[in-house]
C-alpha positions in Angstrom: 106.1 -12.1 -71.0 106.4 -14.7 -68.2 106.3 -11.8 -65.6 103.1 -10.5 -67.1 101.4 -13.9 -66.9 102.5 -14.2 -63.2 101.0 -10.7 -62.5 97.7 -11.7 -64.2 97.6 -14.9 -62.2 98.2 -13.1 -58.9 95.5 -10.6 -59.8 93.0 -13.4 -60.5 94.0 -15.4 -57.4 94.0 -12.6 -54.9 92.6 -9.3 -56.1 89.3 -10.5 -57.7 88.2 -12.7 -54.7 89.3 -9.9 -52.3 87.2 -7.4 -54.2 84.1 -9.6 -53.9 84.9 -10.2 -50.2 85.1 -6.4 -49.6 81.8 -5.9 -51.3 80.2 -8.5 -49.1 81.8 -7.0 -46.0 80.4 -3.6 -46.8 76.9 -5.0 -47.4 77.1 -6.8 -44.1 78.1 -3.6 -42.3 75.0 -1.9 -43.7 72.9 -4.8 -42.6 74.4 -4.9 -39.1 73.5 -1.2 -38.6 69.9 -2.1 -39.2 69.6 -0.3 -42.5 67.7 -3.1 -44.2 66.2 -0.8 -46.8 69.7 0.3 -47.6 70.8 -3.2 -48.4 67.8 -3.7 -50.7 68.2 -0.3 -52.5 72.0 -0.8 -53.0 71.5 -4.2 -54.7 68.1 -3.9 -56.4 69.7 -3.1 -59.9 72.3 -5.8 -59.7 71.6 -9.0 -61.7 71.4 -12.0 -59.4 74.1 -13.7 -61.5 76.5 -11.0 -60.5 75.9 -11.5 -56.7 77.7 -14.1 -54.6 75.7 -16.6 -52.4 76.8 -14.6 -49.3 75.4 -11.4 -50.8 72.2 -13.1 -51.7 71.9 -14.4 -48.2 72.3 -10.9 -46.8 69.7 -9.5 -49.1 67.3 -12.3 -48.2 67.9 -11.6 -44.5 67.2 -7.9 -45.0 63.9 -8.7 -46.7 63.2 -11.1 -43.8 63.8 -8.3 -41.2 61.4 -6.1 -43.3 58.8 -8.8 -42.9 58.8 -9.5 -46.6 58.9 -13.3 -46.6 58.2 -14.0 -50.3 61.1 -11.7 -51.3 63.3 -13.2 -48.6 62.6 -16.7 -49.8 63.3 -15.7 -53.4 66.8 -14.4 -52.6 67.6 -17.4 -50.3 66.5 -19.6 -53.2 68.8 -17.8 -55.6 71.7 -18.2 -53.1 71.0 -22.0 -52.9 71.1 -22.2 -56.7 74.7 -20.8 -56.5 75.7 -22.7 -53.4 73.4 -25.7 -52.7 75.8 -26.9 -50.0 75.2 -23.8 -47.8 73.3 -25.0 -44.8 72.7 -21.5 -43.5 70.9 -20.5 -46.8 68.8 -23.6 -46.6 67.8 -22.9 -43.0 66.9 -19.3 -43.9 64.9 -20.5 -46.9 62.9 -23.0 -44.9 62.1 -20.3 -42.4 60.8 -18.0 -45.1 59.0 -20.3 -47.5 56.3 -23.0 -47.2 57.4 -24.5 -50.6 59.9 -27.3 -49.9 63.1 -27.1 -52.0 65.1 -30.2 -52.7 68.8 -29.1 -53.2 70.1 -32.6 -54.0 69.9 -32.2 -57.8 71.8 -28.9 -57.6 74.4 -30.6 -55.3 75.0 -33.4 -57.8 75.3 -30.9 -60.7 77.8 -28.7 -58.8 79.8 -31.7 -57.5 80.0 -33.0 -61.1 81.3 -29.6 -62.3 83.9 -29.4 -59.5 85.1 -32.9 -60.3 85.3 -32.2 -64.1 87.1 -28.9 -63.5 89.6 -30.6 -61.2 90.2 -33.4 -63.7 90.7 -30.9 -66.5 93.3 -29.1 -64.4 95.2 -32.3 -63.7 95.3 -33.2 -67.4 96.4 -29.7 -68.4 99.2 -29.8 -65.8 100.2 -33.3 -67.1 100.3 -31.9 -70.6 102.5 -29.0 -69.4 104.9 -31.2 -67.4 105.1 -34.0 -69.9 104.4 -32.6 -73.4 104.6 -36.2 -74.8 101.3 -37.0 -73.2 99.6 -34.7 -75.8 100.1 -37.5 -78.3 98.5 -40.0 -76.0 95.1 -40.9 -77.6 93.6 -42.0 -74.3 94.5 -38.7 -72.5 93.2 -36.6 -75.4 90.0 -38.6 -75.5 89.5 -38.2 -71.8 90.2 -34.5 -72.1 87.7 -34.1 -74.9 85.1 -36.1 -73.0 85.5 -33.9 -69.9 85.2 -30.7 -72.0 82.0 -31.9 -73.7 80.6 -33.0 -70.3 81.2 -29.6 -68.7 79.6 -27.9 -71.7 76.5 -30.1 -71.4 76.1 -29.5 -67.7 76.6 -25.7 -68.1 74.1 -25.7 -70.9 71.5 -27.4 -68.7 72.2 -25.1 -65.7 69.6 -22.5 -65.2 70.5 -18.8 -65.7 69.9 -17.0 -62.4 68.8 -13.9 -64.3 65.9 -15.8 -65.7 64.3 -16.5 -62.3 61.7 -13.9 -61.1 59.2 -13.5 -58.3 55.5 -13.1 -59.0 54.6 -9.7 -57.5 50.9 -9.8 -58.3 48.5 -12.5 -59.5 49.0 -13.6 -63.1 47.1 -16.0 -65.4 49.2 -18.9 -66.6 47.9 -19.7 -70.1 48.4 -22.3 -72.8 49.5 -19.6 -75.3 49.8 -15.9 -76.0 46.3 -15.7 -77.8 43.7 -13.9 -75.6 41.4 -16.9 -76.0 44.1 -19.3 -74.8 43.2 -21.8 -72.1 43.9 -20.5 -68.6 45.8 -23.3 -66.6 45.7 -21.5 -63.3 46.2 -18.2 -61.5 49.7 -17.8 -60.2 49.8 -16.3 -56.7 52.0 -13.6 -55.4 55.3 -15.0 -54.1 55.6 -17.8 -56.6 59.0 -18.3 -58.3 59.1 -18.7 -62.0 61.8 -19.4 -64.6 61.7 -17.8 -68.0 62.2 -20.2 -70.9 61.1 -18.0 -73.8 60.2 -14.4 -74.7 57.7 -13.5 -77.4 55.6 -10.4 -78.2 55.3 -9.0 -74.7 54.7 -12.5 -73.3 56.9 -14.9 -71.3 56.9 -18.7 -71.5 57.6 -19.7 -67.9 58.0 -22.7 -65.7 56.7 -22.7 -62.1 59.7 -23.8 -60.1 57.9 -25.8 -57.4 54.8 -26.9 -59.3 56.8 -27.6 -62.5 53.9 -26.3 -64.6 54.7 -24.6 -67.9 52.7 -21.9 -69.7 52.6 -18.3 -70.9 52.1 -15.1 -69.0 52.0 -11.4 -69.9 55.1 -9.4 -69.0 
């Protein structure tokens, strides 16, 4: 049993990250050959959530080389959502988009999750080394607090798969009724976040304008 656990640990520690690294390397090779359309076509059906920040950066760079700045900015934006500390992604985003993006909120959120994860690991290791600590009310209370905090942060973290790019002008309205008030016309290239789906309509939030309304799918 112990040997099986060790094998699983080795697999998670080395094989899974290596697999992701290999996929990124393969994508980079295609990009370096100048096959930018190839990069886009290979990844077009993959959900953003399943792509690493490095892969999102390569896709954004491919769109940039194809002179498609809105699409490039969109993928750089998604990459920053995954890795707000990545200065290369931020630089590329600023080259491709006129809409300023403040990464500080995402930095705070990610730093908090890293701190909580590290603290939970320390407590779990302490419980394993000194089982008696499991009866320590203060330790158990701290552990519970950290678990709840991580769940709250993750609940408030946006799902990358709910972001999308406006490909053609759309009316942002107050509701799904045809007579609903039109707030504004969304321009091509704007980034929206889906908060609700209902009867062929989407309730969305404009990422940079922070306006909320309904649009047709």
